[in-house]
N, C-alpha and C positions, 0 to 999 in steps of 0.2 A: 457717475460724473464727468462733466465737459472739464475740456482742458482749451486753452486758447488755440493749440496747434489743430484739435478736432476739430475747432468751430471754421479754424482758417481753411482746414483741409475738405472738408464736408461737399461734394459737389455731388449736383442735380440727378437725376434718377428720371425713369420713364415713368415712375409713380411720386410722389410726396412721400416724404417719410421725414421721421422725428427724432432726436438724440435729446436724450433726458440729462437734466442735472438733478438738481435736489429740492424739495418742499415745492413741488410743482412747478417748478420752470424748466422749458425745453427747449431745443433748440427746432423748428420748422423749416427743412428744406426741400420748397415747389419744384417741380419740371423745370422750371424758367431759368432757376439757380439763383432765384432771391431765397437767401436766409435771414429769418426772423426770430426772434426770443418769446416767446409767450410761456403763459400760466394759467393751468389747470386751478380753481379754486370753487367751494362749495359753499353757496349761499343760500340761506332758505331753503336749505335740503334738497337745493340742485345744482350741477356742476357747472360750472360757467368758466369762460374764457378771458384772458386778458392779453393784449397783444400789445407787449412792449415797445418794439423798436426792429427795424432791420439792421444787420450787418454788413458794413461793418462801422457803420455810423452810430451804433449803440457798441460797444464792447462787451464782452462776457463779465468783468466786474462791473460794469453800469446795468445790465441786467440785473444782476443779484442783487445791486442795490435797490433797484425797483421793486424788484421782490420782495424783501423785506418790508419796503415801505407799503407795500399792499397787503402784506401779513399783519402790521401794524396797522391798519386802517379796517381789516377785518373784524381784529380784535377789538374796536371801538363800536363798530357794528355796522362799516362805512361797505358801500361799494365802492373796490378801485376803480372801476370803468370810470365812473361817474364824478367820484371826488377828487379832487384838485390833489397832485404830489409835485415835489421838486420838480421842475424840467433837468432834463438830461444835457448837462455840458457839453457840446462840442468839443475834441480836441484838433488842436489845431492841423494835424494830419489830416482828420475825416476831411475838416473844411477843404484841404489843400487838395486832395484828391476827387473831392466834389467839383471844385475849381477846374482842377488838370482836364476833367470828361468834358465837360461844359466847354471851353477853350479849344480842346483837341480838334474838333472838323476845323478850326479855321488855319490849323497848323498842318507844315509835312509832317511824313510818319518820324521821319528824323529830329525836326525841332522838337515834335512832340517826347520824343523818347529824351532827349537833353534836357528838357524842361524836369521830367519826372526824375533823370538819373540826379539833377544838380539839388533837387531839391531833399532826396533818399540820402545823398552824402553830405553835404551840407546842415540842412535846417530840420529837419527831422530830430537824429539825436540830440539838438539841442533846447528845441521848442515843440517838436511833436507831438510830446505826449500831454502836452499843458490847453488847459480850458481856455478858449480865444480870450475869454476874458481877464484871463490872470497871465497870458502874454505882456512883458512889460518893454519899454523902448531898451532900457539898460541891456536886456536879455538878446533882443536882436541886431544893438550895434555891436556883442561883444562877439557874435556868431560872424556878422560880416567883416571886421576887424580879423579874424581869425583866417576870412579867406583871401582878405589882402596881403598877410604876412607871409603869406607864400607866391606873393606876387602877382596876383590875381586882381588886378583893381579893376578892370572892368567887370571881371565874375561878381565881383559883389556887387556891384552896380546893377547889374541885370539881376540877380536874388533878390535884391532890396525892392525891385519894382515887381517880380512875384510873390513876394509876400506883401505887399502893397494890395497888388490883385485880388491876393485870397481872401485880406480883410476887408476889402471893399464888397466882395461878394459877400460874405459873411453877416458883414451889417446891412446889406440889401434884403438877405433872409432871415433876419433878427436874431442872428446865432450871437451877436456881441455887438457892445456899444460903442466902441472908438478904433480908430485904424491906428496902433503905436507903430507902425512904418513910416509913416508920412515924412516925418519931421527928420530921419535917424541921417539921412545924407549930410544934414551938417557935421555930422561927427565922421565922415567918411574921407579919405585922400582923395584927392581931384583927380579925375581920370583924364587920359589925353584928349586935346581937343579935337572934333570931331573931323574928318576930312578924309584923305585918301590912302589908303594902306600903302604902308611901306611897300614898293614893290622897283626890283633890279630892270632897267629899261636897256643896257645894253648886254649885247647876245655872248660876248665873252666872258662877262659876268655870272652871266645866266649858266652857263656849261660849268665854270668853275664851282658854281654852286652846285650844279648834278653831282659833280666828282668829288666832293667835300660832301655830298650826302652817302656816296657811297661806301666812303671810308669810315663811316659812321658804323660801332656797334648796335645794330637797333634790329627789332622783328624784320623778318625780312617781308611780309605784306605791306609795314608801314614804307619801307622803301621803294616796291612796287606801286602803293597807292601813290607816294611823293612824283615817282616819275611818270605814271600814269595823265597824273593832275599836268603837271608838265605840257603834255603832249595834246592835251583836249581842252586845257584852259574852261573848265567846267565851274560851279562854285562846289566849295567843299562838301556842304550837305547832299549834295548828287552825288557826289566820289563816293562820300562813305556810304552811301545806301545801293549801290550799284549791285546789282545781282546777274549772274550768269543768263539768265533768259531774257536780259535786255539786249543781248550781243547775238547779233545777227551776221550770216554768212563768214564766220571768222576766217574758216578754210578756204574762202571764195576768193574772188574780184574785188568785190566791193564790199568790204566788211564795214559795219555799221555799230552804235552803240545809240539804240534809241530810248532816252529817258524819258520815263512817265512823269507828264504833265503834273500829277501829283506831287511829285517831288521837285519841281519847279520855284523860280519866283515868280508868282502869278498870282492873280484876285482869286478867291474859292471859286468862284463861280466856273473860273478856266480849268483848274486843275482836273474838274469832272471831265475833260471833254479829250478826248485821246488825238483829235486832232491839233491840240498844242501842245503832244509830245514832243521833244527836243530831239534833233537829229545829228549825230555826230558821226563822221564821215571819218573811218580811223585809218592812220599811218601806218605802213607795214612794222616803223617801227612801235608804235601802239599796242600792234595786234601783240610783235615779239614780248612785250611786258605781258599781258593776257595770258599768252601760254606759259610764260614761267610763273605766273598766278595759280594756273590750271593745275600744275604741277605740285604746288603743297597742298591745294583741298583736292574736292572729289569731282570738280566743275559744275556744283550744284549752288544755290544758295548764293548767300554774299560773295563777292569776287574778292574783295580785300577785307577779311575776317580777324577779329580777336581771339585769341585763347585758344578754344576749339572748333571756333569755326563758326561760332551761331550768333557770334555778337558782333557789332562795327568796331570800328578800330576808335578809339577814344576822340573826343573831338580835337583835344590840343597834341594829339600824335606827332603829327607831320610838322606843325607849329613850334613843338619840344626840338624835334629834329632838328629843324634849321637854325634853333637859338642853338643846340649844343655843334654845330658845324661853323661857327661862329658867324652868324648872320643876324643876329637878333637888332632889332631894329632896322634892320636893310629892307627883307624880304619877307612876305607873309604867306601861307597858302593861298589865300586870294588874291596875291598879289600876279600870279602868273596869268590873269585874266587880262591888267594892266601891261602885263610883255608883250603878251600876245598882240594886243591892239595897240600900243605904241610900235613894235617893230615893223609890224605887218603895213600898218599906216603910213610911214615913212618908207618903206620900199615900195607899196604901190598905192597911190594916194586915191588911183581911182577906183580903187574896191572898194573904198568904205560901207557901203552898204553891205557887202557880202560877207565883210570881217564881222560889222556888228551882227548878223544873221548866225555867224561861226556861235558869235559869243550868247546867240539865246537872245538877242533883243530885238524887240518888235519896233519898227519906226527908227528916226532917227539917222546917223550914217547921209547916204546919198537920198535917200527921202524927203528928208529934211531940206536938205540942198535944193532940192527940185521942188519943194513944198506939196508934197504928199500928204495927204489926212491918213496921220499913221493908224486912226483909230478905224476908218473905212477900208484902209488897205491889210490890216491884219482880218478884219470881219471877212472879205470876198475874197483877197489873193492866197489862193493856198498854195502856192507853188514853192517847191522849198529849194531850189537852185541849191542844189546837192554836187554839181558837178565844178563849181566854181569853188564850191566850200572844201571839197575833199580837195581840191589842187592846194588850197589856204593850209592846210593843216599836213599835207603831205611837205609843202614847204615850211614849214614850222617845224617838223622834224626834221630835216634837213639842218636848218640852222641850229638846231639845239643838239641835236649827235653828230652832224658830221663836221660842222663848224663854217657852214657856206654863208656866207655875210648877205649875199643876194641871190637867193633861192628864186629859180623860175616861178610865178606863180601861175602862169598860164593866164 
C-alpha cells in the first residue's frame, strides 16, 4: 500500500517501474522522473488502464478518490475513461509550484530560491492544502497580517503580489474562477514610500557601523559577509550566492571576483551571455575577509553559507545585524552601493564612469555626460577598465579600514 512519503521519495530508474496501492491503483514512475497515478480494471472481460494524473498535481488522496469514483462507474456499466467524473481540484500549493516553475527562468537563482522559501514559510502552512476555489480573501489577509506583525510590512506586500500571480496563472489555465488576492491590499498596512535605500554617506559613520557590527554576537559567516559586501559594494543577491569557483587569483597579485551574468540584475537574454559577467577587483582587505571565510569551511561551494554550509545566509541576516547594532532606518545592505558611489564621486568626480562600471552599471556617468549611446556602447565596447576599477576598490578599502578620507585613486 502506498504512503505519501513513498510517493514523494520515488525516484526514476533506468527502466519504468510501478508501486502498487489497493483496488487496482498504482504509481507509475517513468525513466524521465514523471510520476503518474494509474488504475488497472477489467471491462468486457479485458484488462484496461485508466491514467488518473501526475504527481504532485494529483495527490495520493485525490488519486484514491478518483479510483473509487471509477469503481462506482464500473458498477453502473460505464467506462471510466470515457464517462465524465468530477474534476480533481488543484490545491494552492500545486498551482504555486507550477507558477514558480513557469517564472523561474526569468529570475536569478537567488531570487527564485527566496520566492519559493517565502511561499513555503508563510503561505503554504496557511492555504497550501486548500483547493484554489476554496481560498478566501479573509484567509489571505490573515496570513499577510501575520507577516506584518513581525515587522515585515514590505515582505507582506511582496507575498501578496506572489499570491496574486499564482491566481492569475490558475485563472488563465481554468483551474479557478476568481483571484481573491487582488483586493486585500486595502487591508494591509501602508509600506514605506518608494525611494532611496537608507545609506550612510560619511566615511567616519561607516567605520563606526563596521565596528558596531563586529561587536555583535552573530554567526561568523554573516559578519564576514557584511564586511565583504561593504568592500565590494555589490548587490545583496550577488553576495549571498557567491561561490569559491568565482574567485580568481586569490593568492596572486590581481585577485578578482567574477560574478556570473546569471546572478546580475540584467535582462533575461543578457544573463545567458558570459561576456556580461561582472568583474570585481578585490582589495587586500577583501582578500583578507575571504581567507577568514575559507577557514570556516572547506573552500568549496558557497563562500558565505548558513548552517552546515549548503544553504545561503538568509536574505534578512545582514539587515537584521545592522538593526541590532543600532542602525535601523539609517543603513541597509543595499546602502553600501550609495555609500561607495557618493564618497568616491565626491573625492574624484572625474572618475564617474569608472565608479559606475565598478558598481556594474552600463551607461550613465561619464558616458551620459559625453552623450555616448549607452546601448551601442554596451554592445560593442568590451573593455573592462580593470586598472582604474582596481584602484577605486583599493582606495575604498583604505577609506573603510584605515580611515583615510582622501585616498589616492590613481
